[in-house]
N, C-alpha and C positions, 0 to 999 in steps of 0.2 A: 723247456717251456717255463715261462716266468709265472710264479704263483700270483694269484690275484691279490690286490691290496685290500685291506679291511677298512671300513669306515669307522668313525668313533663309536657308534652304537654297537657294532659288531665286536670291536675291541673291548668295550665295557662289558659286554656279555661274556666274552672269553675270560676276562680277568675277574668277573663277578664283583664289579664296582660300578659306580654311577658314571654317567658321561662326564659330569663335572670333574670327577677324580681323574679321568683320562686326560681331560684338558689341562688340569693342574700338573700332571706328570709330564705332559708334553712341554708346558711352559717352563718347567724347572729343568728341562733337558734330561730327565730321568728316563724318558721313553721317546725314542726317535720317531719322527713323523715326517711326512712329505706334504707340502702344500701343492695341490693341483687345482689351479683356478682359485676358487674361494673355499675349497674343501680341504680338509686334512685327511690323509690316508696313512695307514700303518702297515708295515710288513709283519707277517706272522713270525718271521725269524727275529725281528726286533723285540717283539713281545716275549719270546722265549729268552732272549738275552736279558731283558729286564727281570724276568722271573728268576733266572739263574743268579743275577746280582743281588736279589733280595734274600738269598739264603744266608 
C-alpha cells in the first residue's frame, strides 16, 4: 500500500517550521516535492531523508 502524501501544512507541522520555510526548502531542492495539479505534495520518506541530511 502506498503511503499518503503530505501537503505543505502537514509537512511544516512535522518539521516544526513555517509553511514559507517548507516552500523555500522545496524551491532550493533541499526537500523533494511533487506537483499534483496546482498543489505541492511531499512524501514522508523524503522528509526523513531531508532530516538525515541535516545531521
